[in-house]
C-alpha positions as CSV (number, residue, x, y, z in Angstrom):
1,M,75.9,114.3,87.9
2,I,77.5,111.9,85.8
3,G,76.9,108.1,87.1
4,C,73.4,106.8,88.7
5,G,74.5,103.9,90.3
6,S,74.6,102.7,94.1
7,I,77.2,105.6,95.0
8,G,75.1,108.2,92.4
9,T,71.8,107.2,93.9
10,V,72.7,107.9,97.8
11,I,74.4,111.2,97.0
12,A,71.6,112.6,94.6
13,K,68.9,111.6,97.5
14,A,71.1,113.4,100.1
15,I,71.3,116.2,97.4
16,D,67.0,116.4,97.2
17,D,66.5,116.0,100.7
18,G,68.5,118.8,101.8
19,T,71.3,116.7,103.6
20,A,74.2,118.0,101.2
21,G,73.7,121.6,101.7
22,K,72.5,124.1,99.8
23,I,72.6,122.7,96.2
24,E,70.4,121.1,93.6
25,L,70.6,118.2,91.4
26,T,69.5,119.9,87.9
27,T,70.6,116.6,85.6
28,V,71.8,113.2,85.5
29,Y,73.2,111.1,83.2
30,D,73.9,107.1,83.0
31,I,75.1,105.0,80.2
32,I,72.5,102.7,81.2
33,L,69.4,104.9,80.8
34,E,67.2,102.7,82.6
35,K,69.7,103.5,86.0
36,A,68.9,107.4,85.6
37,E,65.2,106.5,85.0
38,H,64.7,104.6,88.1
39,L,67.0,107.3,89.9
40,V,64.6,109.9,88.9
41,K,61.5,108.5,90.0
42,V,62.9,107.8,93.5
43,L,63.7,112.0,93.7
44,K,60.6,114.4,95.1
45,K,62.5,116.9,93.0
46,K,62.4,115.5,89.2
47,P,65.9,116.4,87.8
48,I,66.2,116.2,83.4
49,I,67.8,112.8,82.3
50,A,69.9,114.0,79.9
51,K,70.6,111.6,77.0
52,T,74.5,112.2,76.4
53,P,77.0,114.0,78.7
54,D,77.1,116.6,76.8
55,E,73.6,118.0,77.3
56,I,75.1,118.3,81.1
57,L,78.9,119.7,79.9
58,N,77.2,122.6,77.9
59,N,74.8,123.4,80.2
60,E,76.1,127.0,81.4
61,K,73.6,127.1,84.7
62,I,75.4,124.3,86.0
63,Q,78.2,125.5,87.9
64,I,79.5,121.5,89.5
65,V,79.2,118.4,87.3
66,I,79.8,115.4,90.4
67,E,81.2,111.7,88.4
68,A,80.3,109.5,90.0
69,A,80.4,106.2,86.8
70,S,84.1,104.9,86.4
71,Q,87.4,105.9,85.9
72,E,86.6,106.1,82.2
73,A,84.4,108.9,82.6
74,V,86.9,110.5,84.7
75,R,89.4,110.3,81.4
76,Q,86.5,111.6,79.1
77,Y,84.7,114.5,80.8
78,S,86.5,115.9,83.1
79,V,88.7,118.3,81.0
80,K,85.3,119.1,79.2
81,A,83.5,119.8,82.4
82,L,86.5,122.4,83.7
83,S,87.0,123.4,79.8
84,R,83.6,124.7,79.9
85,N,83.8,126.4,83.3
86,K,82.0,124.1,85.8
87,D,83.5,122.6,89.0
88,L,83.9,118.7,89.3
89,M,83.8,116.5,91.6
90,V,85.7,113.0,91.1
91,M,85.0,109.7,92.9
92,S,87.0,107.4,90.8
93,T,90.1,108.9,91.8
94,G,92.1,106.0,90.0
95,A,91.9,108.0,87.1
96,L,93.7,110.6,88.6
97,I,96.9,108.7,88.8
98,D,97.7,108.7,85.4
99,G,99.9,111.5,85.2
100,Q,99.3,112.8,81.7
101,L,95.5,113.1,82.8
102,Y,96.0,114.7,86.4
103,R,98.1,117.4,84.6
104,D,96.0,118.6,82.0
105,I,92.8,119.0,84.7
106,L,95.0,120.7,87.1
107,R,95.8,123.1,84.0
108,T,92.5,123.8,82.8
109,A,91.4,124.3,86.0
110,E,93.9,126.9,86.7
111,R,93.0,128.6,83.3
112,N,89.7,128.5,83.7
113,G,89.9,129.7,87.7
114,R,87.7,126.2,88.7
115,K,87.9,124.0,92.0
116,V,88.5,119.7,91.5
117,Y,87.3,118.0,94.8
118,I,88.7,115.0,95.8
119,P,86.6,113.8,98.8
120,S,88.4,111.2,101.4
121,G,86.8,108.6,100.5
122,A,86.2,105.5,102.5
123,I,89.7,106.3,104.7
124,V,90.3,108.5,107.3
125,G,93.8,111.0,108.0
126,L,94.1,112.4,104.6
127,D,94.3,115.6,106.1
128,N,97.3,115.2,108.8
129,I,98.7,113.8,105.7
130,K,98.4,116.5,103.6
131,A,99.9,118.5,106.8
132,A,102.5,115.9,106.7
133,S,103.4,116.0,103.0
134,L,104.7,119.7,103.8
135,R,108.0,118.0,105.3
136,H,109.4,115.0,104.4
137,I,107.7,111.5,104.7
138,D,109.5,108.4,104.9
139,E,106.7,106.0,103.9
140,I,103.0,105.3,103.5
141,T,101.3,102.3,103.4
142,L,98.1,101.0,103.1
143,V,96.3,97.3,103.8
144,T,92.9,97.0,102.4
145,R,90.6,94.0,103.7
146,K,87.4,92.6,101.8
147,P,85.3,89.6,101.9
148,P,85.9,87.9,98.3
149,S,83.2,88.9,96.4
150,S,84.6,92.4,96.8
151,F,87.3,91.5,94.1
152,A,84.8,90.0,91.6
153,G,85.7,91.1,87.9
154,A,89.1,92.7,89.1
155,P,91.7,92.5,86.2
156,L,94.2,90.7,88.5
157,V,91.6,88.4,89.7
158,E,90.9,87.3,85.7
159,K,94.3,87.2,84.9
160,K,95.7,84.5,87.4
161,K,91.6,82.8,86.9
162,I,91.5,83.1,90.9
163,D,88.4,81.7,92.4
164,L,87.1,83.7,95.1
165,R,84.5,81.2,96.2
166,A,87.2,78.1,96.7
167,L,89.1,80.9,99.1
168,N,88.9,80.1,102.9
169,E,91.8,81.8,104.7
170,P,92.9,85.0,103.7
171,V,95.0,85.5,100.9
172,V,97.3,88.5,100.0
173,L,96.0,89.2,96.0
174,F,98.4,91.9,95.6
175,E,101.4,93.9,97.0
176,G,103.1,97.0,95.4
177,S,102.3,100.7,94.2
178,A,99.1,102.5,94.5
179,R,100.0,102.8,90.8
180,Q,99.9,99.3,90.5
181,A,97.1,98.9,92.6
182,V,94.7,100.8,90.9
183,K,95.5,99.4,87.4
184,M,94.6,95.9,88.7
185,F,91.3,96.6,91.1
186,P,90.1,99.6,89.7
187,K,87.2,99.5,91.2
188,N,88.4,98.4,94.8
189,V,91.1,100.6,95.9
190,N,90.3,104.4,94.6
191,V,91.6,105.1,98.3
192,S,95.1,104.4,96.9
193,A,94.8,107.3,94.8
194,S,93.6,109.4,97.0
195,L,96.1,108.4,99.5
196,S,98.8,109.2,97.6
197,L,97.8,112.4,95.8
198,A,97.3,113.9,99.5
199,G,101.0,112.2,100.5
200,I,104.5,110.7,98.5
201,G,102.9,110.0,95.1
202,P,101.5,106.6,93.2
203,D,104.8,105.0,93.0
204,R,105.8,105.3,96.6
205,T,102.8,104.7,98.5
206,K,102.7,100.9,99.3
207,V,99.7,99.1,98.7
208,R,98.7,95.7,100.1
209,I,95.2,93.8,99.0
210,I,93.8,91.2,100.9
211,A,90.8,88.4,100.0
212,D,89.9,87.9,103.5
213,P,86.9,85.1,103.8
214,N,86.1,85.6,107.5
215,V,85.0,89.1,107.3
216,K,81.7,91.1,105.7
217,V,83.2,94.5,106.3
218,I,85.9,96.1,103.8
219,S,88.5,97.8,106.1
220,H,91.6,100.0,105.3
221,E,94.8,100.6,107.3
222,I,96.6,103.2,106.7
223,H,100.3,103.8,108.3
224,V,102.3,106.8,107.4
225,K,106.1,107.5,108.9
226,G,107.8,110.7,108.7
227,D,109.1,114.1,110.0
228,F,106.1,114.7,111.9
229,G,106.0,111.3,113.8
230,E,103.9,108.3,113.1
231,L,100.4,108.1,111.9
232,N,98.0,104.9,112.4
233,T,94.7,104.6,111.2
234,K,92.5,102.4,110.8
235,T,88.1,102.1,109.1
236,V,86.1,99.2,109.2
237,N,83.2,100.3,106.7
238,K,80.3,98.5,105.6
239,P,79.8,97.5,101.9
240,F,76.9,98.2,99.8
241,P,74.4,95.8,99.8
242,K,73.9,95.8,95.9
243,N,78.1,97.5,95.3
244,P,80.3,95.3,97.5
245,K,83.0,96.7,95.6
246,T,83.1,99.6,97.5
247,S,82.1,101.1,101.5
248,Y,78.9,103.0,101.8
249,I,81.1,105.9,103.5
250,A,82.3,106.9,100.5
251,A,79.0,108.2,99.4
252,L,78.9,110.1,102.5
253,S,82.4,111.1,102.0
254,A,80.6,113.4,99.2
255,I,77.6,114.6,100.3
256,A,79.9,116.2,103.3
257,T,82.4,117.7,100.9
258,L,79.0,119.1,98.5
259,K,78.2,119.9,102.3
260,K,81.1,122.1,102.8
261,I,81.4,123.9,99.3
262,S,77.1,125.5,100.0
263,G,78.1,126.3,103.3
264,S,80.1,129.3,105.3
265,I,82.1,127.4,107.9
266,V,84.7,125.0,106.9
267,I,86.0,122.3,109.3
268,G,89.2,120.4,108.9
269,T,92.0,121.2,106.7
């Protein structure tokens, strides 16, 4: 596993106690060594702490690499992992908006007979959207609403010098395509990338991002209209206490994906 932060820790603990199915965590890496050391201390089965990502990528016994770090980690290590005969799970799906990177990942996975797993993350409905996309889809819209503190450090917030602490009413921070959203909020709306990959692409998928000082939870509303009819979903997620930028359900989604990979019965599209 690459990345030992909030999401990585939840995934690692689930593997450790068997919740994630028949899978073993053998090696972990984080660019901040102390995070990896802290994680290993709380696990019953002690994985090796890699000094560099190459220790993971060059290990022939490792069958799947879990990225739980950042979009930059996806850019740096995804193609390498696949080219060295490993499957890949991507949590920072915003990186896949890059068309060239996506094509490189797809081509490498196909050439080496490997799989790339993209968990549903913090939203529901991707199964139906994948099915609906087999026919014409008119539009897909995502509305994300989070407490202002969730957006601290986002490039758009920094660029516009928005004082998040001064907000006393809901403010639309962004309205545009999923491609633009991922660039402006790389740690906040990876769900928009997953949604666009399942549906009509990053340029046609519309995103609205709202900072709301009146809420303490993270909500994602999705509206889809097409030949199949209409689909409307809403998820209300609790944020990580130590990382308000992301939802707890995102880590649980990864755990469920691992359980599906290692299991014998597959439920859902």
